[in-house]
C-alpha positions in Angstrom: 13.0 -17.1 24.3 16.1 -18.5 26.0 15.5 -21.9 24.1 14.8 -20.2 20.8 18.0 -20.0 18.8 18.2 -18.2 15.4 17.4 -21.5 13.4 14.3 -22.2 15.5 13.1 -18.6 15.0 13.6 -18.8 11.3 11.6 -22.0 11.1 8.8 -20.5 13.2 8.6 -17.4 11.0 8.4 -19.8 8.0 5.8 -21.9 9.5 3.5 -18.8 10.4 4.4 -17.4 6.8 5.3 -14.1 8.6 6.9 -12.3 6.0 6.3 -8.8 7.7 6.0 -8.4 11.3 5.9 -5.9 14.2 7.8 -6.0 17.5 4.4 -6.9 19.1 4.0 -9.7 16.6 7.6 -11.0 17.5 6.8 -10.9 21.2 3.5 -12.6 20.9 4.8 -15.4 18.6 7.6 -16.2 20.9 6.0 -15.5 24.3 8.5 -12.7 25.3 7.7 -9.8 27.5 11.1 -8.5 28.2 11.8 -5.6 25.6 15.6 -5.7 26.1 15.6 -9.5 25.2 13.6 -8.9 22.1 15.7 -6.0 21.0 18.9 -8.1 21.3 17.4 -11.1 19.4 16.2 -8.7 16.8 19.7 -7.1 16.5 21.4 -10.7 16.1 18.8 -11.6 13.3 19.5 -8.3 11.4 23.3 -8.9 11.6 22.6 -12.5 10.3 20.8 -11.0 7.4 17.5 -12.9 8.4 15.4 -9.9 8.8 15.7 -6.1 8.0 14.1 -3.1 9.7 11.4 -1.3 7.5 10.6 1.5 9.9 10.5 1.8 13.6 9.0 -1.3 15.1 8.3 -3.0 11.7 10.5 -5.6 10.0 10.6 -7.8 6.9 11.6 -11.5 6.9 14.2 -11.8 4.1 14.0 -15.5 3.6 10.2 -15.1 2.7 10.3 -11.6 1.1 7.0 -10.2 0.1 6.2 -8.1 -2.8 6.1 -4.3 -3.0 2.3 -4.1 -2.7 2.4 -6.1 0.5 5.1 -4.0 1.9 3.1 -1.0 1.1 0.0 -2.2 2.9 2.1 -3.0 6.1 4.2 0.1 6.2 1.3 2.5 6.7 -2.1 1.2 8.0 -4.9 1.6 7.0 -4.0 1.9 3.5 -4.6 0.2 0.1 -2.7 0.4 -3.1 -4.3 2.9 -5.6 -3.4 5.8 -7.9 -0.6 5.2 -10.4 0.4 1.7 -9.0 -3.0 0.4 -9.2 -3.7 2.0 -12.6 -0.5 0.5 -14.0 -1.4 -2.8 -12.4 -4.7 -3.0 -14.4 -3.0 -1.6 -17.4 -5.2 1.6 -17.5 -1.8 3.5 -17.8 1.2 2.4 -19.6 4.5 1.7 -17.8 5.5 1.1 -14.2 5.8 4.1 -11.9 8.9 4.2 -9.8 6.9 4.8 -6.7 4.5 2.3 -5.1 1.4 4.7 -4.5 -1.3 4.2 -1.9 -4.0 6.0 -0.2 -4.5 6.3 3.6 -6.8 8.0 6.0 -3.6 9.2 7.8 -1.4 12.1 6.8 0.4 12.0 3.5 3.8 10.3 3.9 6.8 9.1 2.0 8.9 6.1 2.8 12.1 4.8 1.2 13.1 1.2 1.5 15.9 -0.5 -0.7 15.7 2.5 -3.1 12.0 2.1 -3.6 9.6 4.9 -2.8 6.4 4.2 -1.0 4.0 7.2 -1.2 0.8 7.6 0.7 -1.8 10.2 -0.2 -4.3 11.3 2.4 -8.0 10.9 1.6 -11.1 11.5 3.8 -12.3 8.5 5.7 -15.6 8.6 3.9 -13.6 7.9 0.7 -11.8 4.9 2.1 -13.6 2.1 0.1 -13.7 0.5 -3.3 -10.7 -1.9 -2.6 -10.3 -5.5 -2.4 -7.9 -8.4 -1.5 -5.7 -9.8 -4.2 -3.3 -12.5 -3.1 -1.8 -10.9 0.0 -2.4 -7.2 -0.6 -5.2 -4.6 -0.6 -5.8 -2.6 -3.9 -8.3 -0.5 -5.2 -10.5 -1.9 -8.0 -10.2 -0.4 -11.4 -12.9 2.1 -11.1 -11.9 3.2 -7.6 -8.2 3.6 -8.6 -9.3 5.9 -11.2 -11.6 7.8 -9.0 -8.9 8.3 -6.4 -6.5 9.5 -9.1 -9.1 12.0 -10.5 -10.1 13.2 -7.0 -6.5 14.0 -6.1 -6.0 15.7 -9.6 -9.2 17.9 -8.9 -7.5 19.0 -5.7 -4.2 19.9 -7.5 -2.4 17.0 -5.9 -2.0 15.0 -9.2 -1.1 16.6 -12.6 -3.3 15.8 -15.4 -3.7 17.1 -19.0 -7.5 17.5 -19.5 -7.4 17.6 -23.3 -5.2 14.5 -23.5 -6.8 12.6 -20.7 -8.4 9.7 -22.9 -5.0 9.4 -24.6 -3.3 8.9 -21.2 -5.7 6.3 -20.0 -7.2 3.1 -21.5 -10.6 3.0 -20.2 -11.9 0.0 -22.3 -11.8 -2.1 -19.0 -13.7 0.5 -16.9 -17.1 -0.6 -15.9 -18.9 2.8 -16.8 -21.9 1.9 -14.6 -19.9 1.2 -11.5 -17.6 4.3 -12.3 -20.8 6.5 -12.4 -22.0 5.0 -9.1 -18.7 5.6 -7.5 -18.7 9.3 -8.7 -22.1 9.8 -6.8 -20.8 8.1 -3.7 -17.9 10.8 -3.6 -20.7 13.4 -2.8 -18.4 16.4 -3.8 -20.0 19.0 -6.1 -16.7 20.4 -7.0 -15.4 16.9 -7.9 -18.5 16.2 -10.1 -18.0 19.6 -11.8 -14.3 18.5 -12.6 -15.5 15.2 -14.0 -17.8 17.1 -16.5 -14.5 19.1 -17.5 -12.8 15.9 -18.4 -15.8 14.3 -20.0 -15.9 11.3 -17.7 
């Protein structure tokens, strides 16, 4: 680390395409074991406006800034983008939600970074499926994003108007067969009853 100045560090981060990294990543990349040395170097890079702290132990490289979905995946792991953000991404609901919404097997959490909310809803580990990698982020597929939303709605964690549901969602791109299979995979009789109420 003594021979790695800020310019060399920037070049290395760019070469590795490391737009998001942890302290452990930084130590491994530059072969540093001394935590005090790492903190000093990180502090200097922050002061130069090269990196910025997201949350404790996690940083963003501002010269190779990732998109909001990549940030969402990185902030809380494991997680994937779903719910309103995924539904908007696919055009199933209109508009762009203020929050970037994801699901996780960890506790429900909200982070705020640069005025943007990153919301995480907890789901049971046996429901953590139905997502795919697009570009550099994980996102629920169309059918699973709808399942996740409806599942939280049936628990009262999302507000939905049952009589206006089909007016709120554009379901033309939903694969009905896959959606039905996904519903059965949830294996929750209360949820299946709820789906009958919403005629899906």
